[in-house]
C-alpha positions as CSV (number, residue, x, y, z in Angstrom):
1,M,47.1,81.5,5.9
2,V,45.4,78.7,3.6
3,V,41.6,78.2,4.2
4,L,39.3,76.0,2.4
5,G,35.9,76.0,2.3
6,I,33.5,73.4,2.1
7,V,29.5,74.0,0.9
8,G,27.0,71.1,1.5
9,A,29.3,70.0,4.3
10,T,26.7,67.6,5.9
11,G,25.2,66.4,2.0
12,V,26.1,62.8,0.8
13,V,28.6,64.6,-1.6
14,G,30.1,66.8,1.1
15,E,30.3,63.8,3.7
16,E,32.7,62.0,0.9
17,V,34.4,65.3,0.5
18,I,35.2,65.5,3.9
19,S,36.5,61.6,3.8
20,L,38.6,62.0,0.9
21,L,40.4,64.7,3.1
22,N,40.8,62.4,6.0
23,N,42.7,59.9,3.7
24,P,46.2,60.7,3.5
25,K,46.4,59.2,-0.3
26,Y,44.3,62.6,-1.3
27,N,44.9,64.8,1.6
28,K,48.2,66.4,0.2
29,L,47.3,69.9,1.5
30,N,48.1,71.5,4.6
31,F,45.1,73.7,4.8
32,D,45.8,76.4,8.2
33,N,41.8,76.4,8.7
34,I,38.7,74.7,7.0
35,K,35.1,76.2,6.8
36,L,32.3,74.1,6.8
37,Y,28.8,75.1,5.8
38,A,24.9,73.8,5.2
39,S,22.2,74.7,5.6
40,K,21.1,72.4,8.2
41,S,23.1,70.6,10.8
42,I,24.2,73.8,12.2
43,G,26.5,73.2,14.8
44,K,27.6,70.1,14.6
45,I,31.3,69.0,15.0
46,L,32.8,67.3,12.0
47,T,37.1,66.5,12.1
48,V,38.6,67.3,8.8
49,G,42.3,65.9,9.3
50,G,42.6,65.6,12.6
51,K,41.2,68.3,13.8
52,E,37.4,69.6,15.0
53,Y,35.2,72.5,13.0
54,V,31.9,73.4,13.6
55,V,29.3,73.4,11.0
56,E,28.4,77.3,10.0
57,K,25.4,78.9,8.3
58,L,26.0,80.1,4.6
59,Q,26.1,83.8,4.5
60,E,27.3,86.2,2.3
61,K,30.4,87.1,4.7
62,S,31.8,83.5,4.3
63,F,34.1,83.5,1.8
64,K,35.8,86.9,3.2
65,E,38.7,84.2,4.6
66,V,38.7,81.3,2.2
67,D,40.7,80.6,-0.6
68,Y,39.4,77.7,-1.6
69,A,36.0,76.0,-1.9
70,I,34.3,73.1,-2.7
71,L,30.4,73.3,-3.5
72,A,28.8,70.3,-2.5
73,S,25.5,71.6,-3.3
74,S,22.2,72.7,-5.4
75,S,22.8,74.8,-8.7
76,E,20.9,77.7,-6.6
77,V,23.7,77.7,-3.5
78,S,26.5,77.6,-6.0
79,E,24.8,80.5,-7.9
80,L,24.9,82.4,-4.1
81,C,28.0,81.3,-3.6
82,Y,29.5,83.1,-6.3
83,M,27.8,86.0,-5.9
84,Y,29.0,86.1,-2.1
85,A,32.6,84.9,-3.3
86,K,33.2,88.3,-5.3
87,D,36.5,86.5,-7.1
88,S,38.4,86.4,-3.8
89,C,38.5,82.7,-4.0
90,V,38.7,79.5,-6.5
91,L,35.3,77.7,-5.9
92,I,34.8,74.0,-7.6
93,D,31.2,73.5,-8.2
94,N,29.9,70.3,-8.3
95,S,26.5,71.2,-9.7
96,S,25.4,72.0,-13.0
97,R,24.8,75.9,-12.7
98,F,28.2,76.7,-14.6
99,R,28.7,74.0,-16.3
100,M,28.1,75.3,-19.9
101,V,29.4,78.6,-19.5
102,K,31.7,79.2,-21.8
103,D,34.5,80.8,-20.6
104,I,34.6,78.3,-17.4
105,P,36.1,75.4,-17.6
106,L,34.8,71.9,-17.2
107,V,37.1,69.5,-16.0
108,I,37.8,65.7,-15.4
109,P,41.6,66.2,-14.2
110,E,42.8,62.6,-15.6
111,I,41.5,64.2,-19.1
112,N,41.7,68.1,-19.6
113,M,43.2,69.9,-16.7
114,D,45.6,71.4,-18.8
115,L,42.4,74.1,-19.3
116,I,43.5,75.5,-16.2
117,S,46.6,76.5,-17.3
118,R,45.7,77.5,-20.7
119,C,43.0,80.4,-19.2
120,D,43.8,84.0,-19.5
121,S,43.3,84.3,-16.4
122,S,43.3,81.8,-13.4
123,P,39.5,80.9,-13.1
124,T,37.5,81.5,-10.3
125,I,34.9,79.0,-10.6
126,I,35.7,75.6,-12.2
127,S,32.9,73.3,-12.7
128,N,32.7,69.2,-12.3
129,P,30.9,67.9,-14.9
130,N,27.9,65.4,-14.3
131,C,28.7,61.9,-12.8
132,S,27.4,60.3,-16.1
133,T,29.5,62.5,-18.3
134,I,32.7,61.6,-16.1
135,I,32.2,57.8,-15.7
136,M,31.5,57.7,-19.3
137,L,34.4,60.5,-20.9
138,M,37.0,58.3,-18.3
139,P,37.7,55.1,-20.7
140,L,36.7,57.3,-23.6
141,V,38.5,59.9,-24.0
142,P,42.2,58.2,-24.0
143,L,40.6,56.2,-27.1
144,H,39.2,59.3,-28.8
145,K,43.1,61.2,-28.7
146,I,44.2,57.9,-30.7
147,N,41.5,56.9,-32.6
148,P,38.5,59.6,-33.4
149,I,35.4,59.1,-31.9
150,K,32.7,59.7,-34.1
151,R,29.3,58.6,-31.9
152,I,28.7,57.5,-29.2
153,D,25.6,55.6,-28.1
154,V,24.7,54.9,-24.4
155,S,22.6,53.9,-22.0
156,T,23.3,54.6,-18.3
157,Y,21.7,52.7,-15.6
158,Q,22.0,54.7,-12.2
159,A,22.0,54.8,-8.8
160,S,19.8,56.3,-5.7
161,S,22.7,58.2,-4.7
162,G,22.2,60.5,-7.9
163,A,19.5,62.2,-6.3
164,G,20.5,62.4,-3.3
165,R,20.4,61.3,0.6
166,N,16.5,61.5,0.9
167,A,16.4,59.4,-2.4
168,M,19.0,56.6,-1.0
169,N,16.9,56.1,2.4
170,E,13.9,56.4,0.2
171,L,15.3,52.8,-2.1
172,R,16.6,51.3,1.7
173,G,12.7,52.0,3.3
174,Q,11.1,50.2,0.3
175,I,13.5,47.3,1.1
176,D,12.9,47.2,4.7
177,D,9.0,47.5,3.9
178,I,8.6,44.8,1.2
179,A,10.7,42.3,3.6
180,E,8.3,43.1,6.0
181,G,5.3,42.6,3.8
182,E,4.5,46.2,4.0
183,N,2.1,46.9,0.7
184,E,1.9,50.9,1.1
185,L,5.5,52.0,0.3
186,D,7.2,55.8,0.8
187,T,7.5,57.0,-2.9
188,T,8.1,60.5,-2.0
189,I,11.2,61.3,-3.8
190,F,10.4,59.1,-7.3
191,K,6.7,59.0,-7.2
192,K,6.5,55.3,-8.1
193,Q,7.8,51.9,-6.6
194,Y,11.5,52.2,-6.9
195,L,12.7,48.7,-6.0
196,L,12.3,46.0,-8.3
197,N,11.7,48.6,-10.9
198,A,13.7,50.7,-13.5
199,F,12.6,53.7,-15.4
200,V,13.6,56.8,-17.2
201,H,15.5,59.1,-15.1
202,N,13.3,61.4,-13.5
203,S,15.2,64.8,-14.4
204,E,12.7,67.1,-16.5
205,K,12.0,66.3,-19.9
206,N,12.5,69.0,-22.6
207,S,8.9,69.5,-24.7
208,E,10.7,70.3,-27.8
209,T,13.8,67.3,-28.0
210,G,12.2,64.6,-25.7
211,Y,15.6,64.2,-24.0
212,C,15.4,64.3,-19.9
213,E,17.7,67.1,-18.5
214,E,20.1,63.9,-17.6
215,E,20.5,62.9,-20.9
216,T,20.9,66.1,-22.6
217,K,24.0,67.1,-19.9
218,I,25.9,64.2,-21.3
219,I,25.2,65.8,-24.7
220,N,26.5,69.1,-24.6
221,E,28.9,68.4,-21.6
222,T,30.5,65.6,-23.9
223,H,30.6,68.6,-26.6
224,K,32.4,70.9,-24.4
225,I,35.1,68.7,-22.8
226,L,36.1,67.3,-26.0
227,Q,35.9,70.5,-27.7
228,T,33.6,69.5,-30.7
229,N,30.2,69.1,-31.9
230,D,31.1,66.9,-34.6
231,I,30.7,63.8,-32.3
232,E,27.1,62.0,-32.2
233,V,25.8,61.2,-28.7
234,Y,22.8,59.4,-28.4
235,P,22.0,58.9,-24.5
236,T,19.0,57.0,-22.5
237,C,19.0,57.4,-18.7
238,I,17.3,54.9,-16.3
239,R,17.0,54.8,-12.7
240,I,18.0,51.5,-11.0
241,P,17.5,50.4,-7.6
242,T,21.1,50.7,-6.7
243,I,22.4,52.4,-3.7
244,R,25.5,54.5,-5.2
245,C,27.3,53.2,-8.6
246,H,26.1,54.0,-11.8
247,M,26.8,51.4,-14.5
248,E,26.8,52.7,-18.5
249,S,26.7,50.3,-22.0
250,I,28.3,51.9,-24.3
251,T,28.7,51.6,-28.3
252,V,31.2,53.9,-29.9
253,T,32.3,54.0,-33.3
254,F,35.6,55.5,-34.6
255,E,36.7,57.2,-37.4
256,H,39.3,54.4,-38.1
257,S,39.8,50.7,-37.5
258,F,40.3,49.5,-34.1
259,S,40.5,46.4,-32.3
260,C,39.6,45.2,-28.7
261,D,43.4,44.3,-27.9
262,K,44.8,47.7,-29.0
263,I,41.5,49.2,-26.4
264,N,42.7,47.1,-23.8
265,E,46.2,48.2,-24.1
266,I,45.5,52.1,-24.2
267,L,43.0,51.4,-21.3
268,D,45.5,49.6,-19.4
269,K,48.0,52.3,-19.8
270,S,45.3,55.0,-18.9
271,D,45.1,57.0,-15.0
272,G,42.1,56.3,-13.4
273,I,41.0,53.1,-15.0
274,I,40.7,49.5,-14.1
275,L,39.9,47.1,-16.7
276,D,37.6,44.3,-15.2
277,D,35.5,41.9,-17.7
278,D,32.9,41.7,-15.0
279,P,32.2,45.0,-13.6
280,H,29.2,45.7,-11.6
281,P,27.8,48.4,-9.0
282,L,28.2,46.4,-5.9
283,K,32.0,45.4,-6.3
284,Y,33.1,49.0,-7.3
285,E,30.9,50.8,-4.3
286,N,33.5,53.2,-2.9
287,T,36.3,52.5,-5.6
288,H,38.2,55.6,-6.7
289,D,38.9,54.1,-10.5
290,V,36.8,53.7,-12.9
291,A,35.9,49.9,-14.1
292,V,36.0,48.8,-17.8
293,G,34.8,45.4,-19.2
294,H,32.9,43.1,-21.6
295,I,34.5,44.9,-24.9
296,R,33.6,43.5,-28.0
297,K,33.8,44.7,-31.4
298,S,30.7,45.2,-33.7
299,M,29.9,42.3,-35.8
300,Y,29.4,44.2,-38.9
301,N,32.1,46.5,-38.8
302,D,35.6,47.0,-37.3
303,K,35.3,50.8,-36.2
304,T,32.3,50.2,-33.7
305,F,32.6,49.0,-30.0
306,S,30.7,48.4,-27.1
307,M,31.7,48.3,-23.3
308,V,30.4,48.3,-19.7
309,V,31.9,50.9,-17.5
310,V,31.2,51.3,-13.9
311,G,31.7,54.1,-11.5
312,D,31.4,55.0,-8.1
313,Q,28.8,58.3,-8.4
314,L,29.5,59.8,-5.0
315,L,33.4,59.3,-5.7
316,K,34.6,59.8,-9.3
317,G,31.2,61.0,-10.1
318,A,31.4,64.1,-7.7
319,A,34.0,64.6,-4.3
320,L,36.5,62.8,-5.8
321,N,36.3,65.1,-8.9
322,A,36.4,68.1,-6.9
323,V,39.1,66.9,-4.4
324,Q,41.6,66.0,-7.3
325,I,40.8,69.5,-9.0
326,L,41.4,70.9,-5.6
327,N,44.9,68.8,-4.8
328,K,46.4,69.8,-8.4
329,I,45.2,73.7,-8.8
330,V,46.5,74.6,-5.1
331,T,50.1,72.3,-5.6
332,R,50.7,73.8,-9.3
């Protein structure tokens, strides 16, 4: 009997996980039972794979009968789950809690799923990278394998979904209020007007480096996934008033000469990539692949190229990545 657990089942990422498990394309697994956990909506009935399940409260005994669990929760809850599981099941964690722990794999399935098979023992926890890191590395790693990357300059334009349901609702509320002529807008989440505005990512800023937490994640996670600290990474993370897709402007410098034609050829053959010369967030909401376009060569040398990348933060940036990992480790 194989049992799957979903922690944070009623949150925005948890809902996407369940939606994917209800999609025949991604639900290739026949679990005997599914356990749903949340801090809110206890007792709510959700349908997964054609069966109804009741949302339960997360407790220390929750993992006694669970073989695999997707954690769509905060870092604090993920740490609790790790303590509760006591090596009894495999955890796929969407939070940042374990990403930079040395022996815990940080996995994007299209890029480094082989990390799991290369571990000395089967890992009991696997981390999803940060959504911005996933979306950025999906096109860059296939290129890096052909022509090593020396430097990455990236500006991210991040949607409200990255801050959760309340942030998405706050943006929608501001849209309604401005349409109705309201002067006082709800700014509980971002502490400033979000609609018709843009600002530096609202994560905590490091007083020593000046980088916000989101920018630091991109640097550190890129180095861990690519297994090198030699690549210079210069991120700037910006919030823009979109609902759920992140957009990134990337300039990358390679070790050797390259061409736009060769880059397009490589990306066209890469899993999870769509070539599109006009990618934008509205176009790629609810899309599983990452879109790459507006690729151009530097006017100063033939080693530096710029591109625009768009990906659904709730899907490839979170839930889809976790479900892909789950499918691969259960069916290997």
